[in-house]
C-alpha positions as semicolon CSV with decimal commas, in nm:
position;residue;x (nm);y (nm);z (nm)
1;M;-0,019;-0,235;2,429
2;N;-0,203;-0,080;2,725
3;T;-0,062;0,262;2,631
4;K;-0,194;0,225;2,275
5;V;-0,534;0,113;2,402
6;A;-0,549;0,408;2,641
7;E;-0,470;0,650;2,357
8;R;-0,746;0,499;2,143
9;I;-0,995;0,523;2,428
10;E;-0,916;0,892;2,477
11;Q;-0,975;0,953;2,106
12;I;-1,311;0,778;2,133
13;R;-1,403;0,978;2,442
14;R;-1,336;1,302;2,253
15;K;-1,561;1,182;1,971
16;M;-1,830;1,086;2,223
17;H;-1,813;1,431;2,376
18;T;-1,850;1,595;2,036
19;Q;-2,152;1,378;1,956
20;K;-2,300;1,431;2,305
21;I;-2,296;1,058;2,384
22;D;-2,233;0,987;2,751
23;T;-2,214;0,606;2,717
24;F;-2,089;0,398;2,424
25;L;-2,178;0,029;2,384
26;V;-1,920;-0,153;2,169
27;L;-2,035;-0,483;2,018
28;I;-1,833;-0,518;1,696
29;E;-1,564;-0,777;1,763
30;E;-1,281;-0,589;1,591
31;N;-1,373;-0,261;1,761
32;R;-1,392;-0,438;2,097
33;R;-1,041;-0,573;2,049
34;Y;-0,906;-0,241;1,919
35;L;-1,032;-0,053;2,224
36;S;-0,944;-0,309;2,492
37;G;-0,693;-0,572;2,380
38;Y;-0,950;-0,842;2,456
39;T;-0,932;-1,113;2,186
40;G;-1,255;-1,303;2,257
41;E;-1,419;-1,407;1,930
42;D;-1,787;-1,408;1,838
43;T;-1,854;-1,754;1,699
44;Q;-2,157;-1,638;1,501
45;F;-2,367;-1,324;1,462
46;D;-2,614;-1,411;1,740
47;E;-2,342;-1,515;1,986
48;S;-2,117;-1,257;2,149
49;A;-1,797;-1,281;2,349
50;G;-1,894;-0,962;2,527
51;A;-1,937;-0,588;2,503
52;L;-1,748;-0,278;2,609
53;I;-1,921;0,004;2,792
54;I;-1,727;0,328;2,774
55;T;-1,805;0,657;2,948
56;Q;-1,585;0,958;3,024
57;D;-1,503;0,805;3,363
58;A;-1,563;0,430;3,339
59;L;-1,449;0,132;3,135
60;I;-1,648;-0,192;3,164
61;L;-1,606;-0,518;2,977
62;T;-1,915;-0,730;3,027
63;T;-1,912;-1,094;2,921
64;D;-2,011;-1,441;3,040
65;S;-1,823;-1,684;3,263
66;R;-1,652;-1,861;2,971
67;F;-1,437;-1,555;2,910
68;E;-1,386;-1,423;3,264
69;L;-1,019;-1,513;3,305
70;Q;-0,930;-1,418;2,949
71;A;-1,103;-1,080;2,975
72;A;-0,932;-0,995;3,303
73;A;-0,590;-1,089;3,165
74;E;-0,621;-0,919;2,827
75;A;-0,811;-0,601;2,920
76;P;-0,657;-0,471;3,245
77;L;-0,787;-0,118;3,184
78;Y;-1,145;-0,245;3,212
79;E;-1,359;-0,362;3,500
80;V;-1,485;-0,706;3,403
81;V;-1,853;-0,768;3,479
82;I;-1,992;-1,118;3,427
83;Y;-2,353;-1,152;3,321
84;E;-2,550;-1,467;3,395
85;K;-2,861;-1,406;3,184
86;G;-2,718;-1,217;2,889
87;L;-2,630;-0,858;2,803
88;A;-2,987;-0,728;2,779
89;K;-3,062;-0,833;3,138
90;E;-2,737;-0,693;3,278
91;L;-2,731;-0,366;3,087
92;P;-3,003;-0,165;3,271
93;S;-2,834;-0,189;3,612
94;L;-2,498;-0,092;3,462
95;L;-2,644;0,204;3,275
96;A;-2,826;0,317;3,589
97;Q;-2,500;0,310;3,786
98;L;-2,334;0,515;3,511
99;H;-2,621;0,769;3,504
100;T;-2,657;0,717;3,130
101;R;-2,888;0,950;2,943
102;R;-2,773;0,899;2,583
103;L;-2,645;0,556;2,477
104;G;-2,443;0,518;2,158
105;I;-2,473;0,183;1,985
106;E;-2,313;0,016;1,682
107;G;-2,607;-0,024;1,446
108;P;-2,442;-0,272;1,205
109;R;-2,385;-0,520;1,491
110;L;-2,687;-0,469;1,716
111;S;-2,958;-0,703;1,588
112;Y;-3,321;-0,594;1,597
113;D;-3,393;-0,880;1,836
114;L;-3,130;-0,767;2,087
115;Y;-3,234;-0,404;2,044
116;Q;-3,593;-0,496;2,130
117;K;-3,481;-0,689;2,438
118;I;-3,268;-0,398;2,559
119;C;-3,557;-0,155;2,511
120;Q;-3,793;-0,384;2,700
121;E;-3,548;-0,418;2,989
122;L;-3,490;-0,044;3,007
123;E;-3,865;0,012;3,017
124;A;-3,908;-0,253;3,286
125;H;-3,647;-0,072;3,497
126;Q;-3,815;0,264;3,424
127;L;-3,501;0,404;3,266
128;K;-3,545;0,681;3,013
129;I;-3,238;0,649;2,794
130;E;-3,206;0,779;2,439
131;I;-3,046;0,521;2,209
132;T;-2,860;0,657;1,907
133;D;-2,647;0,502;1,636
134;T;-2,277;0,594;1,610
135;P;-2,186;0,535;1,245
136;R;-1,817;0,445;1,204
137;L;-1,717;0,599;1,537
138;V;-1,434;0,348;1,584
139;E;-1,388;0,252;1,220
140;T;-1,264;0,600;1,126
141;L;-0,983;0,555;1,379
142;R;-0,903;0,204;1,259
143;M;-0,880;0,326;0,900
144;I;-0,542;0,492;0,972
145;K;-0,303;0,219;1,081
146;E;-0,045;0,259;1,356
147;D;0,313;0,141;1,300
148;T;0,256;-0,173;1,506
149;E;-0,053;-0,255;1,301
150;I;0,131;-0,211;0,972
151;A;0,405;-0,444;1,097
152;A;0,141;-0,703;1,193
153;I;-0,028;-0,678;0,852
154;K;0,305;-0,723;0,674
155;K;0,366;-1,040;0,876
156;A;0,021;-1,169;0,779
157;V;0,101;-1,100;0,413
158;A;0,435;-1,280;0,441
159;V;0,278;-1,586;0,604
160;A;0,013;-1,608;0,330
161;E;0,268;-1,572;0,052
162;Q;0,540;-1,794;0,195
163;N;0,440;-2,125;0,038
164;F;0,237;-2,013;-0,263
165;E;0,500;-2,115;-0,519
166;K;0,526;-2,453;-0,348
167;F;0,148;-2,473;-0,371
168;L;0,155;-2,407;-0,746
169;S;0,413;-2,681;-0,793
170;R;0,168;-2,931;-0,641
171;L;-0,112;-2,854;-0,885
172;K;-0,166;-3,130;-1,140
173;P;-0,441;-3,204;-1,393
174;G;-0,730;-3,373;-1,215
175;I;-0,691;-3,200;-0,878
176;T;-1,023;-3,048;-0,769
177;E;-1,093;-2,695;-0,650
178;K;-1,167;-2,829;-0,301
179;E;-0,840;-3,021;-0,289
180;A;-0,644;-2,718;-0,406
181;A;-0,810;-2,493;-0,148
182;W;-0,728;-2,738;0,130
183;E;-0,367;-2,763;0,012
184;L;-0,327;-2,386;0,022
185;E;-0,489;-2,367;0,366
186;K;-0,252;-2,633;0,503
187;L;0,051;-2,449;0,368
188;M;-0,060;-2,124;0,533
189;R;-0,106;-2,303;0,862
190;T;0,236;-2,465;0,825
191;A;0,387;-2,121;0,768
192;G;0,245;-2,003;1,101
193;A;-0,098;-1,855;1,029
194;D;-0,325;-1,840;1,334
195;A;-0,629;-1,868;1,110
196;L;-0,754;-1,783;0,763
197;S;-0,874;-1,433;0,686
198;F;-1,162;-1,601;0,497
199;P;-1,222;-1,940;0,332
200;V;-0,984;-1,992;0,040
201;I;-1,137;-1,920;-0,301
202;S;-1,015;-2,173;-0,555
203;A;-1,190;-2,152;-0,893
204;F;-1,106;-2,332;-1,217
205;G;-1,219;-2,263;-1,574
206;N;-1,545;-2,074;-1,614
207;N;-1,606;-2,108;-1,238
208;S;-1,344;-1,834;-1,204
209;A;-1,601;-1,597;-1,358
210;L;-1,766;-1,601;-1,013
211;P;-1,574;-1,342;-0,807
212;H;-1,653;-1,528;-0,482
213;A;-1,672;-1,881;-0,616
214;I;-1,712;-2,163;-0,366
215;P;-1,459;-2,444;-0,430
216;G;-1,624;-2,758;-0,557
217;N;-1,535;-3,076;-0,746
218;R;-1,440;-2,908;-1,074
219;K;-1,106;-3,047;-1,189
220;L;-0,802;-2,859;-1,312
221;A;-0,753;-2,860;-1,689
222;P;-0,457;-2,718;-1,886
223;Q;-0,472;-2,354;-2,006
224;A;-0,797;-2,272;-1,825
225;P;-0,789;-1,978;-1,580
226;L;-0,712;-2,085;-1,223
227;L;-0,808;-1,816;-0,972
228;F;-0,691;-1,825;-0,611
229;D;-0,797;-1,569;-0,349
230;W;-0,654;-1,628;-0,002
231;G;-0,527;-1,462;0,313
232;A;-0,379;-1,542;0,651
233;K;-0,462;-1,405;0,993
234;L;-0,177;-1,350;1,237
235;D;-0,189;-1,176;1,575
236;G;-0,540;-1,058;1,491
237;Y;-0,450;-0,891;1,161
238;C;-0,550;-1,009;0,814
239;S;-0,405;-1,029;0,466
240;D;-0,586;-1,070;0,135
241;M;-0,448;-1,140;-0,212
242;T;-0,548;-1,293;-0,545
243;R;-0,352;-1,446;-0,829
244;T;-0,482;-1,593;-1,154
245;V;-0,265;-1,846;-1,335
246;T;-0,286;-2,126;-1,589
247;F;-0,149;-2,478;-1,595
248;G;0,077;-2,474;-1,897
249;A;0,139;-2,188;-2,139
250;P;-0,146;-1,932;-2,136
251;D;-0,349;-1,906;-2,457
252;A;-0,424;-1,584;-2,647
253;Q;-0,750;-1,516;-2,460
254;F;-0,584;-1,551;-2,122
255;K;-0,297;-1,325;-2,228
256;K;-0,538;-1,057;-2,349
257;I;-0,757;-1,052;-2,038
258;F;-0,465;-1,083;-1,799
259;S;-0,279;-0,792;-1,961
260;I;-0,582;-0,563;-1,937
261;V;-0,636;-0,647;-1,570
262;Y;-0,265;-0,613;-1,492
263;D;-0,246;-0,270;-1,655
264;A;-0,564;-0,160;-1,474
265;Q;-0,410;-0,257;-1,143
266;Q;-0,075;-0,092;-1,210
267;K;-0,236;0,233;-1,328
268;A;-0,441;0,255;-1,011
269;I;-0,146;0,175;-0,782
270;S;0,069;0,437;-0,955
271;A;-0,191;0,705;-0,878
272;I;-0,217;0,633;-0,505
273;R;-0,089;0,911;-0,280
274;P;-0,217;1,119;0,011
275;G;-0,500;1,345;-0,100
276;A;-0,612;1,130;-0,393
277;G;-0,979;1,034;-0,375
278;S;-1,095;0,676;-0,331
279;R;-1,339;0,713;-0,622
280;Q;-1,063;0,862;-0,836
281;I;-0,841;0,557;-0,784
282;D;-1,131;0,323;-0,861
283;A;-1,213;0,518;-1,177
284;I;-0,857;0,494;-1,312
285;S;-0,871;0,116;-1,309
286;R;-1,237;0,091;-1,410
287;D;-1,199;0,334;-1,702
288;H;-0,906;0,137;-1,841
289;I;-1,110;-0,184;-1,840
290;A;-1,404;0,001;-1,999
291;D;-1,179;0,148;-2,271
292;K;-1,075;-0,205;-2,364
293;G;-1,440;-0,306;-2,412
294;F;-1,499;-0,496;-2,085
295;K;-1,692;-0,241;-1,879
296;A;-1,983;-0,483;-1,821
297;F;-1,750;-0,752;-1,686
298;F;-1,602;-0,567;-1,387
299;G;-1,878;-0,510;-1,134
300;H;-1,719;-0,508;-0,788
301;S;-1,525;-0,240;-0,605
302;L;-1,158;-0,193;-0,682
303;G;-1,057;-0,245;-0,322
304;H;-1,125;-0,238;0,050
305;G;-0,939;-0,172;0,370
306;V;-0,771;-0,459;0,553
307;G;-0,674;-0,477;0,918
308;L;-0,837;-0,648;1,214
309;A;-1,116;-0,727;0,966
310;V;-1,050;-0,848;0,614
311;H;-1,309;-0,601;0,482
312;E;-1,305;-0,259;0,647
313;S;-1,270;0,109;0,560
314;P;-1,175;0,267;0,330
315;S;-1,387;0,140;0,043
316;I;-1,221;0,204;-0,294
317;S;-1,546;0,203;-0,485
318;P;-1,759;0,406;-0,725
319;V;-2,063;0,353;-0,504
320;A;-1,904;0,437;-0,169
321;E;-2,109;0,667;0,053
322;K;-1,856;0,944;-0,008
323;D;-1,525;1,003;-0,180
324;I;-1,263;0,934;0,085
325;P;-0,937;1,134;0,064
326;L;-0,650;0,889;0,101
327;C;-0,426;0,945;0,401
328;E;-0,084;0,817;0,500
329;N;-0,096;0,468;0,654
330;M;-0,427;0,363;0,508
331;V;-0,398;-0,002;0,402
332;F;-0,625;-0,146;0,134
333;T;-0,644;-0,384;-0,161
334;V;-0,625;-0,304;-0,531
335;E;-0,804;-0,586;-0,714
336;P;-0,947;-0,524;-1,060
337;G;-1,098;-0,817;-1,247
338;I;-1,268;-0,920;-1,567
339;Y;-1,521;-1,205;-1,552
340;L;-1,651;-1,368;-1,871
341;P;-1,929;-1,622;-1,797
342;D;-1,849;-1,867;-2,078
343;W;-1,473;-1,857;-2,027
344;G;-1,369;-1,758;-1,676
345;G;-1,216;-1,466;-1,492
346;V;-0,892;-1,295;-1,408
347;R;-0,845;-1,099;-1,085
348;L;-0,516;-0,965;-0,955
349;E;-0,506;-0,838;-0,599
350;N;-0,229;-0,669;-0,406
351;M;-0,237;-0,492;-0,072
352;V;-0,094;-0,141;-0,051
353;R;-0,009;0,117;0,213
354;V;-0,038;0,489;0,146
355;T;0,296;0,649;0,228
356;R;0,387;1,011;0,295
357;D;0,438;1,080;-0,075
358;G;0,309;0,774;-0,260
359;V;0,240;0,407;-0,209
360;E;0,405;0,088;-0,084
361;V;0,298;-0,247;-0,226
362;L;0,298;-0,496;0,061
363;N;0,303;-0,810;-0,155
364;H;0,616;-0,973;-0,290
365;L;0,462;-1,249;-0,503
366;P;0,507;-1,189;-0,878
367;V;0,198;-1,066;-1,059
368;R;0,323;-1,035;-1,420
369;L;0,197;-1,238;-1,714
370;D;0,538;-1,407;-1,738
371;D;0,473;-1,555;-1,395
372;A;0,116;-1,670;-1,466
373;S;0,203;-2,028;-1,564
374;C;0,184;-2,300;-1,299
375;F;0,499;-2,473;-1,415
């Protein structure tokens, strides 16, 4: 692991040199882990388990006393510095020692409040340091998965899928969305998941027309769409999948919508290969749904990268900042959906890996209409 971390650090240092950044402050939890091996978790946005400070010659992991032993054990390439009054207070002395002139920060993670405190402390210490954002400096590396990462993701997929058929067998009329979500969570934990990638989405009937429905007290009824979106986290890596089923034989409406979504997914997956554009893959699926008359009922992106974070680059989307050429060992979801407010929704989600000459579907759970009945 230390060898992998060292290789990643050298890649970052080359990027820093190109961007003329002499010091890089890493605050995003997944980036911190990727570049150090340190697994400390931020419990909420305004609480941090620490930060990395990277220069061409120094590696510092600064954190508080709660994580001192863990940081030292998990990040041996780094000097561990413990702050007593928070990062903003500690940072000026560290940057002075490092002779920092241009500090790269991670804009999406650095809150305005913390930014203001850092600026005030730098001014108080009479340090003239230029602060600049470093958009996707680490994320572009994380987008291409290493062999060990792909193996970890496959294990996370397997753990999430392991008991899903058992889960379906336990669904009965009258069970609530909350109860079903808890049942699926328990089964993932039993299979060995360290955590959930995200809270289980369990949506029945027209509640399934909400792509990110929150499970409530709605009860299962025969033939209505039952949408489940779930994923397991194992060894730091996530999985993410969705299946839509019915209790009992699906009716004509369900068959129609399901078949359109299924075909949209399969067409997109079949087109995935190195060099294909992310927008192109999205358009294949989206155009099929539009051709069938449901353009207005598929609003979200076709997919997103999955790795240390459940949502990361690349974005398979028509509104992505730029069209991303697909590369070997990118891992992302393919999840078209149709959502009808007065009826419900169907979403089918698989995870895929771009291979040297095509695509590998990482899921093994059936996704065909023949398998969409709960019993």
